[in-house]
VMD Tcl script that draws the C-alpha trace (Angstrom):
set ca {
  {-238.36 -94.84 -82.95}
  {-235.54 -92.52 -84.12}
  {-234.86 -95.01 -86.87}
  {-238.25 -94.24 -88.43}
  {-238.32 -90.45 -88.15}
  {-237.45 -90.13 -91.85}
  {-241.08 -90.73 -92.82}
  {-242.67 -88.25 -90.42}
  {-244.30 -85.26 -92.07}
  {-243.70 -81.72 -90.74}
  {-247.04 -81.93 -88.88}
  {-245.98 -85.21 -87.19}
  {-248.20 -87.46 -89.31}
  {-246.88 -90.51 -91.14}
  {-246.69 -90.44 -94.93}
  {-244.56 -90.65 -98.03}
  {-241.62 -88.26 -97.65}
  {-240.33 -86.08 -100.45}
  {-237.02 -86.65 -102.19}
  {-234.82 -89.74 -102.01}
  {-236.52 -91.08 -98.87}
  {-239.70 -91.44 -100.93}
  {-238.08 -94.35 -102.80}
  {-237.81 -96.28 -99.52}
  {-241.49 -95.60 -98.86}
  {-242.36 -96.82 -102.37}
  {-240.41 -100.01 -101.69}
  {-242.59 -100.72 -98.67}
  {-245.67 -100.41 -100.90}
  {-244.16 -102.99 -103.27}
  {-243.89 -105.56 -100.47}
  {-246.11 -108.64 -100.53}
  {-244.58 -110.55 -97.59}
  {-241.90 -110.15 -94.92}
  {-239.27 -112.61 -93.67}
  {-237.74 -111.90 -90.28}
  {-235.77 -113.71 -87.60}
  {-237.41 -114.60 -84.31}
  {-235.34 -112.18 -82.23}
  {-236.38 -109.20 -84.33}
  {-240.00 -110.40 -84.48}
  {-240.20 -110.73 -80.70}
  {-238.71 -107.27 -80.16}
  {-241.59 -105.71 -82.11}
  {-244.31 -108.10 -80.87}
  {-244.55 -109.70 -84.31}
  {-245.63 -106.32 -85.76}
  {-249.00 -106.82 -84.13}
  {-249.74 -109.72 -86.44}
  {-249.11 -108.03 -89.77}
  {-246.50 -105.83 -91.35}
  {-248.13 -103.07 -93.40}
  {-250.96 -105.46 -94.28}
  {-248.81 -108.36 -95.50}
  {-248.04 -111.76 -93.94}
  {-244.97 -112.27 -91.79}
  {-242.73 -115.35 -92.04}
  {-240.52 -115.89 -88.99}
  {-237.46 -118.14 -89.05}
  {-237.29 -120.08 -85.78}
  {-236.13 -123.53 -84.69}
  {-238.54 -123.37 -81.75}
  {-241.68 -121.49 -82.83}
  {-243.73 -120.03 -80.01}
  {-247.50 -119.84 -80.03}
  {-248.65 -116.38 -81.14}
  {-252.21 -115.10 -81.48}
  {-251.72 -113.62 -84.94}
  {-253.20 -115.23 -88.04}
  {-250.79 -113.49 -90.45}
  {-247.65 -114.78 -88.64}
  {-246.18 -118.02 -90.01}
  {-243.12 -119.92 -88.81}
  {-240.48 -121.85 -90.72}
  {-237.54 -123.76 -89.29}
  {-235.09 -122.65 -91.98}
  {-234.50 -119.67 -94.26}
  {-235.08 -121.64 -97.46}
  {-238.60 -122.65 -96.39}
  {-239.42 -119.19 -95.05}
  {-238.33 -117.51 -98.30}
  {-240.20 -120.01 -100.49}
  {-243.41 -119.52 -98.50}
  {-242.99 -115.74 -98.48}
  {-242.36 -115.61 -102.24}
  {-245.48 -117.68 -102.87}
  {-247.56 -115.43 -100.59}
  {-246.15 -112.26 -102.16}
  {-247.02 -113.29 -105.71}
  {-245.69 -110.60 -108.07}
  {-244.70 -108.32 -105.19}
  {-241.39 -108.20 -103.33}
  {-240.38 -110.07 -100.19}
  {-238.88 -107.78 -97.58}
  {-236.23 -109.29 -95.30}
  {-235.77 -107.65 -91.90}
  {-232.64 -108.07 -89.81}
  {-228.98 -108.29 -90.72}
  {-228.54 -111.89 -89.57}
  {-231.64 -113.05 -91.45}
  {-230.56 -111.22 -94.61}
  {-227.04 -112.66 -94.36}
  {-228.45 -116.17 -93.88}
  {-230.73 -115.74 -96.92}
  {-227.81 -114.42 -98.98}
  {-225.57 -117.34 -97.95}
  {-228.36 -119.83 -98.77}
  {-228.77 -118.33 -102.24}
  {-232.46 -117.44 -101.74}
  {-232.07 -113.66 -101.81}
  {-232.60 -112.27 -105.32}
  {-231.67 -108.65 -104.67}
  {-230.11 -106.70 -101.83}
  {-230.98 -103.06 -101.19}
  {-229.50 -101.30 -98.20}
  {-231.02 -98.18 -96.70}
  {-228.80 -96.38 -94.24}
  {-230.31 -94.30 -91.46}
  {-227.77 -92.83 -89.07}
  {-228.40 -93.45 -85.39}
  {-225.89 -93.64 -82.59}
  {-227.53 -94.79 -79.40}
  {-224.62 -97.12 -78.56}
  {-227.01 -99.88 -77.56}
  {-226.19 -102.29 -80.37}
  {-225.82 -106.01 -79.92}
  {-222.46 -106.75 -78.35}
  {-220.28 -109.55 -79.63}
  {-217.92 -111.29 -77.26}
  {-214.32 -111.24 -78.41}
  {-211.53 -113.24 -76.83}
  {-209.17 -111.15 -74.78}
  {-205.53 -111.32 -75.62}
  {-203.34 -111.52 -72.56}
  {-200.26 -109.36 -72.44}
  {-197.13 -111.05 -71.35}
  {-195.05 -109.29 -68.73}
  {-191.94 -111.03 -70.00}
  {-189.81 -109.32 -72.59}
}
mol new
graphics top color blue
foreach p $ca { graphics top sphere $p radius 0.5 }
foreach p [lrange $ca 0 end-1] q [lrange $ca 1 end] { graphics top cylinder $p $q radius 0.2 }
display resetview
């Protein structure tokens, strides 16, 4: 939860922070739908069926059965974004997850990209496998 400490009030309650962080909070209020990849959605139990009161569109080639009415599945990013934009109406579509955002950007279905950086260093990020280069003992 360290990632979300920026919106905690001095008394520990949740609310709009002062200063520049308030703009991020305002952006959440402008959201009408959320698109997210399956891995991220599963990690947060599909946000309990809704993300700040708006529908959730999950990109997955093999959609599981979930008990949440506000969670919808699409097999590709283009379909997920189209459905989310329709559901959002005049509001924004929030895209969660770096891979999902990159896929939307590559597909040309992402209209605007805003990055919010929150420093954390728990060293538990997703590891990527890199090929090892062997060193030759011959000179």
